[in-house]
NUFIDREN-449430 format. One line per 4 residues: number of its first residue (from 1); their letters; for each residue x, y, z of C-alpha. Coordinates in pm, whole numbers, m for minus. Example, Ala and Ser with C-alpha at 12.3 -4.5 7.8 and 13.67 -1.06 7.14 Angstrom:
2
1> AS> 1230/m450/780 ~ 1367/m106/714;
***
This chain:
79
1> MDSS> 0/0/0 ~ 155/328/m105 ~ 109/661/72 ~ m153/796/m171;
5> TEKS> m367/485/m124 ~ m328/512/251 ~ m427/881/248 ~ m736/815/37;
9> LKKE> m837/520/257 ~ m794/731/569 ~ m1007/1009/419 ~ m1279/763/315;
13> LKIH> m1282/595/657 ~ m1309/933/832 ~ m1613/1017/619 ~ m1776/685/713;
17> ARAL> m1692/741/1079 ~ m1846/1087/1071 ~ m2161/941/916 ~ m2183/693/1204;
21> DIPE> m2138/972/1464 ~ m1807/833/1591 ~ m1603/1097/1774 ~ m1330/1230/1544;
25> GSAE> m1043/1175/1786 ~ m1117/813/1864 ~ m1200/740/1499 ~ m864/875/1389;
29> IFID> m682/660/1645 ~ m838/330/1549 ~ m829/412/1177 ~ m454/469/1206;
33> KSLV> m406/148/1403 ~ m615/m49/1154 ~ m427/85/853 ~ m89/6/1009;
37> AAKK> m197/m351/1090 ~ m351/m401/744 ~ m35/m268/582 ~ 173/m522/777;
41> ALAK> m63/m805/680 ~ m50/m710/312 ~ 328/m668/305 ~ 367/m1044/255;
45> HKFI> 170/m1047/m71 ~ 332/m994/m409 ~ 12/m873/m576 ~ m256/m684/m387;
49> TDQD> m606/m631/m523 ~ m866/m379/m409 ~ m1060/m660/m243 ~ m747/m765/m49;
53> IIRA> m716/m412/88 ~ m1085/m388/176 ~ m1079/m728/346 ~ m762/m655/547;
57> VAKE> m875/m309/661 ~ m1225/m432/751 ~ m1077/m721/951 ~ m864/m481/1155;
61> LKKY> m1144/m223/1194 ~ m1374/m491/1330 ~ m1150/m510/1639 ~ m1223/m144/1720;
65> HADL> m1565/m65/1571 ~ m1777/m335/1410 ~ m2027/m92/1253 ~ m1754/105/1077;
69> AYVY> m1600/m219/949 ~ m1939/m329/813 ~ m2007/3/641 ~ m1658/11/487;
73> SNYD> m1667/m346/359 ~ m2023/m323/224 ~ m2032/38/106 ~ m2083/m53/m259;
77> KII> m2377/m278/m163 ~ m2541/m30/77 ~ m2552/275/m147;
***
């Protein structure tokens, strides 16, 4: 995951968190932690697809906020 992908993911996750009325400070903390853990998990893979990124980030987000993980992983199906 490169820095531009990480920035866009962080921005998208903050928008979802705001929509779910999650306090900005706590959302930023667990979004950062989730992205770092997902980045470590994906570092092993040679080729990374969009679905790999979504799956890894959602798995890590689920540890901190299950609703945000659900909205992020199913956003294309919800809207």
